[in-house]
N, C-alpha and C positions, 0 to 999 in steps of 0.2 A: 792331656791340653791346656789345666789350669798352670802345674807347673811350666811349661813353656810359655806364657801371661808373665809370670812374674820374674822367669829368666831376664823377660823384654823387659821387665818394667826399672828392674834393677840394671841394667844396659842403659836403658833408660837416663837413670838418676846420673851415672858416671857420666854421663853426655852434658846432662842440666847442667854440673856442678863443675866441669871442663870450663864448658861454653861460660857459665857466669863467672870465672876465674878469668876466662880471655876477658869479657865483656868490662872486667871491674879496674881492667889498666887501661880502659879508653876513656877519655874526657867525654863525661854528659851520662855515659850510660850505665855508672851505678847505683838506678832502680829498677832499671832491665836485669840486673843481675843479683839484684835482690830478691826480686819478684822469681829469680828460677831459683834461685837457692831454695826457695819457699815451696815451690813447686817437686824440687828435689826432696827437699824435708817429707812432703806430703803422701809421698810417692812410695821411700821410704818405711813410714808408718802401717801405710795398708798392705805392704810387705810381711811387715812384722805383722799387722794381725791376722795374715793367712798361715802366718808358719812357724810363728809363738805355740805352746803348749801352752793353756792351762792351770789349774792346780794339780786336775788329774792327767796330768801329760795328755791332754786329746789336740789338737792343734784345728782346727776346719780344714785346713787340705786332707786332711790325714782320714778324714770325717766323711768325705766326701763318696768313698767308694761303700761306705758304711749306711746309706742313709732309709729310713723305711719310711712308708705310706702312712701320714701323722692318722689317717682314719682306719685303716685297715692291720700298723704292728706288722707290715709282711715287705719286704723290699721287692 
């Protein structure tokens, strides 16, 4: 489920970048284009947070299936 959400987020990022390029060429719309680029950058940082591994080679997406209950220590 999370991989679907991340995929949609990446597609939305590409759409935001394309829309920002299109708006940049219209007079008086540069601020909106910049805001779209900022939103695209935030979305990509979120995708990177969820998918890039840490120093031990573990990513948050990969750890979702191996979560344990903090009280009992069991799945």
